[in-house]
N, C-alpha and C positions, 0 to 999 in steps of 0.2 A: 421482502418487506411486504408488499402487499397481499400477499397470502397470509403475513402474520395480524395485517390490520383486519383482513377476515377473519381471524380468530384463530387459526391455525396453530398451535402452539407451538407444536413439531417442527414447523417451517420457520416460526419466532427465534425459537433456540436454534437452529443449523444456520441462521442469518448468525446471531450472533458469536456464535462460534468461527462462521466464515469468514468474520471481521477482522479478528484479532493480528492475523498475521500483516494485512493491511494498514492499523492503526500500528501497530510497531513500527514498520517501516515509514509510517507518515511521521511519527516521532522523532525515529530514529535520525530522522534526516534534518529535522530541526533541534535536537536539543543537542546541548556539549558532554554532557552524562548519560549512562545506563540508568541512574539510581533511580528516576521517577518514571521511568519509561510504562513500568506495569502499571503502577499508580493511575497513568494517566489514560493506561488501554482501559482500564475497569473503570474510572469515573466517566469517560467517553462512552464505554456501553452500555453503563448505567443512564446516562443521559438521554442514549438513541434510547433504551426501551420507554423514559419516562415521558420522552417529546415527541416519538414517534406520531401521535395524532396530531403534527404539526406538518409532517411528512406532505409534500403535492405530490398526488400520482402522476399530475403531469408531466413532473420534472423529471430528470434523472437522480436517480437515487444515492451513487457519489458524489453527486455534487453535494446534497444536502449532508452526508454523509461526513464529508471533510469540512463544511463546515461548522458543524457540532463539535468536529475536532479541532478544528482552529480554536474556537470558541473557549474548551476545555485548557487549550493552549495556552492561551490570554491570559486566561482566569489561575492557571498555574504562576505564570511569570507575575504577577502581578501580586499573587499569596506571597513568593518567594522574596519577592522584590528585586527581581534581576532584571539588570539592566543589558538591552542587547544593542550592539553598536548600529547605528543609523545603517549603514550597508547591507545588514540583516535583517532588517526591520520589512524592507520587500516581496521578503523570501518568507516570511513568516505570516506577514498579512494581506498578500496578496487576494485580490478579488477580480481584477481583469483577467481575461484571459483563464480564470480557474476552473471554469465549465470544461473549457476545451483540455486542457489539459488533464482533468479526471476523466474525461472521454478515452483521451488518449490513452493513457494507463488502463483503463479496461478493455480496450482493442490490444494493448500490447498482450496484459492477461490472457486474452483471447486467444491469440496467435502463439502463444508458450505453452497454452493447454494444450495444443496437437501434438508437442514435442514428448518424448520419454521425461520422465520428473529429472532424471540426471541432467539431460541438456538444458532442460529449463531454469534447474536451479541453479547451472555453471551460468548460463547467460544473466538472469536475473541477479546473483550474485557478483559479477565482475563489469558487467554493462549499465545493468539500473541501480544498484548500490554502492557501486564507485568500489567494491573488494579487489586489493590485487589477488593474482594467479594464488600467493601464498595463503593470505586469507581466508580464499573461497575454498582451495581443497582441504584447507585444517578443518573450517566450518563444515566440510562433506564429508570428512575424513577419509577423504581419497587422494589420490598422487596429484601432485601440480599436473604434469603432460597430459592425465588424465582432464582435469580441466579444461586443460586448451584442447583435446580432442573433442570435447564434449562442446564445447564453445564453435569450433571450426563444424563440425556437422552438425549441428542446431543451426548455426546460420545459413550451414550451405542449405539444410532443407527448408527453414523458412522462404529465400531465395527465392528457391524453387517454387514454394506452396504461391507466393507473392506473385509468379510468372505464368501461374495457371499447369504448370507441369505436376503438380500432384493433388 
């Protein structure tokens, strides 16, 4: 983000591309249907591009990013006149602890980046996205046992790294 703010157009374009899966995941966890997720991702990318001057370089970028995404979601729900059960409002509008949660997500992503793509995806799908082993296997086009083995080996590697063995 900072390189983009400093005029590096290639860095800014790379940032926007890298944000697509993060935003999809953000909206998928908060929306009932998938029909509007891609529109929300695009609207959020446009908002990030046009509002990038409001980003405070002294604050974590991900907190700013998810605040922009949260406002896009609120605007979307207002336009659609969607009513949200009161129990779900907190999940959509949460602000207290939001920065810590975002920082934790960045830490998890950093940890997973040290694993093979297959292991990281299996862990992300089953433990972070809440997919079943069958759904994760179908999405990755691999067998269920392969997902289970990838999760097991990936978690074992993470545990070893956290203990300082690797």
